[in-house]
C-alpha positions in Angstrom: -9.6 -29.9 17.1 -10.7 -27.4 14.5 -7.9 -26.2 11.9 -7.5 -24.2 8.7 -4.6 -26.2 7.2 -2.4 -27.0 3.7 -2.3 -30.4 2.7 -0.7 -29.7 -0.6 0.8 -26.9 -2.6 -0.7 -25.2 -5.7 1.1 -22.2 -7.4 -1.7 -21.4 -9.7 -4.9 -22.0 -7.6 -3.4 -21.5 -4.0 -6.9 -21.8 -2.5 -7.3 -25.3 -3.6 -4.5 -26.4 -1.0 -6.7 -24.9 1.9 -8.4 -27.3 4.2 -10.6 -26.1 6.6 -11.5 -29.1 9.1 -10.1 -31.2 12.1 -6.4 -31.8 13.2 -5.0 -33.7 16.6 -4.9 -31.6 19.4 -1.3 -30.4 19.8 1.1 -31.7 22.7 3.2 -29.0 24.3 6.9 -30.6 24.7 9.0 -29.2 27.8 9.5 -25.6 28.0 6.5 -24.7 25.5 2.7 -23.6 26.6 -0.5 -24.3 24.9 -2.6 -21.2 24.0 -6.4 -21.5 23.5 -6.9 -19.1 20.3 -9.4 -16.7 20.3 -8.4 -14.5 17.5 -6.0 -15.1 14.7 -5.1 -12.6 11.5 -4.1 -13.2 8.2 -1.1 -12.5 6.4 0.4 -12.8 2.7 2.7 -15.4 4.2 -0.3 -18.0 4.5 -1.1 -17.3 0.9 2.5 -17.9 -0.1 2.5 -21.1 2.3 -0.2 -22.5 -0.1 2.0 -22.0 -3.0 4.8 -24.0 -1.1 7.1 -20.9 -0.7 8.8 -21.2 2.6 7.1 -24.6 3.3 8.5 -27.9 3.0 6.3 -30.6 1.6 7.6 -33.3 4.2 6.0 -30.8 6.8 2.6 -31.2 5.5 -0.3 -31.2 6.6 0.5 -27.7 8.2 -1.8 -25.5 10.0 -1.5 -22.2 8.9 -1.3 -18.8 10.5 1.6 -16.7 12.4 -0.7 -14.6 14.7 -3.1 -15.0 17.5 -4.1 -13.9 20.7 -5.9 -15.9 23.3 -5.7 -17.3 26.9 -2.7 -19.2 28.3 -2.8 -22.2 30.5 -3.4 -20.2 33.8 -6.2 -18.2 31.8 -4.1 -15.0 31.1 -4.8 -13.0 28.1 -1.8 -12.9 26.0 -0.5 -12.2 22.2 1.4 -15.0 20.5 5.0 -14.0 19.3 5.5 -15.9 16.2 9.3 -15.9 15.8 10.5 -19.2 17.3 14.6 -19.3 17.4 16.8 -22.3 18.2 16.6 -23.2 21.9 20.3 -22.2 22.0 20.3 -19.0 20.5 20.4 -16.1 22.7 20.1 -12.2 21.6 18.0 -10.9 18.8 15.9 -13.7 17.5 15.2 -12.4 14.1 19.1 -12.7 13.5 18.8 -16.4 14.3 19.7 -18.3 11.3 17.8 -21.2 12.5 14.6 -19.1 13.2 11.2 -19.9 11.9 7.9 -18.4 11.8 4.8 -20.5 13.3 3.3 -22.4 10.3 6.8 -23.2 8.8 8.3 -26.0 11.0 5.8 -25.8 13.7 1.9 -25.9 13.6 0.4 -22.4 13.2 -2.3 -20.4 14.7 -5.4 -21.0 12.8 -6.8 -23.6 14.9 -8.5 -23.9 18.5 -5.1 -24.4 20.0 -1.3 -23.5 19.3 1.6 -24.5 21.3 4.7 -22.2 21.2 7.8 -21.7 23.6 6.8 -20.1 26.8 8.6 -17.2 26.2 6.8 -16.4 22.9 3.8 -15.1 25.0 3.3 -11.7 25.7 0.7 -10.2 28.3 -2.5 -8.7 26.2 -3.8 -5.3 27.7 -7.3 -5.2 28.8 -7.9 -2.1 26.5 -7.3 -4.2 23.5 -9.7 -6.6 22.2 -8.6 -10.3 21.0 -9.0 -9.3 17.1 -7.0 -6.2 17.7 -4.4 -8.2 19.6 -4.2 -10.8 17.0 -3.1 -8.1 14.1 0.2 -7.1 15.9 2.8 -10.2 16.1 3.6 -10.3 12.1 2.6 -7.1 10.2 2.4 -4.8 13.1 5.9 -6.1 14.7 7.5 -5.6 11.3 6.4 -1.9 11.1 7.3 -1.2 14.6 10.8 -2.6 14.3 10.9 -0.8 10.8 10.1 2.7 12.3 12.1 2.9 15.8 14.6 0.1 15.7 16.2 0.0 11.9 14.7 3.3 11.1 15.7 4.7 14.7 13.2 7.5 14.0 12.2 10.1 16.6 9.3 12.4 17.2 9.3 15.1 14.6 11.0 13.1 11.8 9.3 12.9 8.5 8.7 9.4 6.9 7.3 8.1 3.5 5.2 5.1 3.4 4.7 3.6 0.1 1.9 1.2 -1.1 -0.7 2.3 1.4 -3.1 -0.3 1.9 -1.2 -3.3 2.9 -1.2 -4.6 6.6 2.4 -3.6 6.9 1.7 -0.1 5.2 -1.3 0.6 7.5 0.5 -0.5 10.5 3.2 1.9 9.6 0.7 5.1 8.9 -0.9 4.3 12.2 2.4 3.8 14.6 4.2 6.5 12.8 1.4 9.2 13.5 1.4 7.6 17.3 5.3 7.9 17.4 4.9 11.7 16.8 6.3 11.7 13.1 5.4 13.6 10.0 3.7 10.9 7.9 3.6 10.9 4.0 2.2 8.1 1.9 1.6 6.9 -1.6 -0.9 4.5 -3.5 -2.3 4.1 -6.9 -5.9 4.1 -5.9 -7.6 7.1 -4.9 -9.8 5.0 -2.4 -6.6 3.9 -0.6 -5.3 7.3 -0.5 -8.2 8.6 1.1 -8.3 5.9 3.9 -4.6 6.4 4.4 -5.4 10.0 5.4 -8.5 8.9 7.7 -5.9 6.5 9.4 -3.3 9.1 10.1 -1.4 10.3 7.1 -0.7 13.8 6.8 -0.4 13.9 3.1 -0.9 11.6 0.4 0.3 11.2 -3.2 -0.1 9.1 -6.1 2.6 6.7 -6.6 5.8 8.4 -8.1 4.6 11.8 -7.5 7.0 14.5 -6.6 6.9 15.1 -2.8 6.9 18.9 -1.4 9.7 17.6 0.8 12.7 15.3 1.3 12.0 12.9 4.0 14.2 11.4 6.5 13.2 8.0 6.1 11.1 5.8 3.7 9.6 2.6 4.8 9.5 0.5 1.6 7.6 -2.9 1.1 6.8 -2.7 -2.5 10.1 -3.2 -4.1 10.8 -2.7 -7.7 7.8 -0.5 -8.6 8.7 2.2 -6.1 12.5 1.8 -5.3 13.6 4.5 -7.5 11.0 6.9 -6.1 11.9 5.8 -2.7 15.6 6.7 -3.2 14.9 10.3 -4.7 12.7 10.9 -1.9 15.2 10.7 0.6 17.2 13.7 2.1 21.1 13.5 2.2 21.8 11.2 4.6 18.5 9.5 4.7 17.3 6.0 5.3 15.4 3.4 3.3 14.2 0.7 5.2 13.1 -2.5 3.0 11.0 -5.3 4.6 9.3 -6.7 1.5 9.3 -6.7 -2.3 5.7 -7.4 -3.3 6.3 -6.0 -6.7 9.3 -8.2 -7.4 13.0 -8.0 -5.9 14.7 -7.3 -9.1 15.6 -3.7 -10.0 16.2 -2.2 -13.3 18.5 0.4 -11.7 19.5 0.1 -8.1 20.2 3.9 -7.7 23.8 3.3 -6.5 25.3 6.6 -7.6 22.6 8.5 -5.7 22.9 6.3 -2.8 26.9 6.8 -2.3 26.7 10.5 -3.4 23.9 11.3 -0.8 25.4 9.0 2.0 21.9 7.1 1.9 21.5 4.0 4.2 19.7 0.9 3.1 18.7 -1.2 5.9 16.7 -4.6 5.9 14.3 -5.2 8.4 12.4 -8.5 9.3 9.7 -9.2 11.9 10.7 -8.3 15.5 11.7 -9.6 18.8 10.0 -10.6 21.7 10.7 -7.4 23.7 9.7 -5.2 20.6 6.2 -7.3 20.5 5.9 -6.0 24.2 7.1 -2.5 23.6 4.6 -2.4 20.8 1.5 -3.5 22.9 2.7 -0.8 25.6 2.6 2.0 22.9 -0.8 1.0 21.7 -2.3 0.7 25.0 -0.5 4.0 26.2 -1.7 6.0 23.1 -5.1 4.6 22.0 -4.1 3.7 18.7 -5.3 0.4 17.1 -4.9 -1.8 14.1 -7.3 -1.3 11.5 -9.3 -4.6 10.9 -10.6 -4.6 7.3 -13.3 -7.5 8.4 -13.6 -10.2 11.2 -14.8 -13.6 10.2 -15.6 -16.9 12.1 -12.3 -19.3 11.3 -14.7 -21.6 9.8 -15.1 -19.0 6.9 -11.4 -18.7 6.4 -11.5 -19.4 2.8 -13.4 -16.2 2.4 -10.7 -14.2 3.9 -8.1 -16.0 1.8 -9.9 -15.1 -1.4 -10.2 -11.4 -0.3 -6.5 -11.2 0.0 -5.7 -12.9 -3.1 -7.9 -10.7 -4.9 -6.2 -7.7 -3.3 -9.6 -6.5 -1.8 -8.1 -5.5 1.8 -7.3 -2.5 3.8 -6.0 -3.4 6.9 -6.3 -6.9 8.7 -8.3 -9.7 8.1 -9.0 -11.4 11.3 -10.4 -14.7 12.0 -12.1 -15.6 15.4 -13.2 -18.4 17.7 
């Protein structure tokens, strides 16, 4: 079958480790099912895999991709949940210490077919295209859990989204607006600030700018570059929910004094559960909100999508189609 995969690692030139070609058809073990992929979306996780982050050399060659939508073995339209937990695990799969994402231990979604546990497929509503649905399992599910599970935000609350433009940040803006929140967003780039307004932010600001109000929660995916601003933007008792550190994990000043004195909560968040993915799909189906797709490319042109992500020339999701 056709596949996009890694057969080596390169920290300096990750695209040199990318192969577009043929791989053997997958065989579904007991309790797993085969999904025929119609669309799959690109994540930074896929670029990191080419650099050897989170992927063991003995697992190569590895088909990349966490996200997909397609047809199950009975012809039903489905969305694939990317978190694979240990068979013995019960409860929230994001807390399973043995969990992995597709394309880490198990072959990924950038292929004609992918095999996943039967519990890892969620019905896709007819109102949503395969390309839109393929955006959901990683970036959009991460955003949903940040806002509504870990952040426990309700309609009328005010949220700040740092770093508008990235896949998770874009999802955060659209989902927060769909959930009835007041949405503020920041970006260093004037064009990305304008796009953030178009997709649902109520107000936008330059990175680090003083805000007109203190917010109930900050959604943080940037890390070092925005941390101090995030902490200072919160009202007393507010929350910062963090799911990434794209500018680096090390902090010059963690603002610990401000955190304890104002009784702020710092909450980690990663991915989401199958139940949360089903809730996310239902929210989008009911509200009419949709993922923002930056571009759609045939899967055999995947290298162009990887190059665009590596250059940062993206607002929304890059989707590969079959």
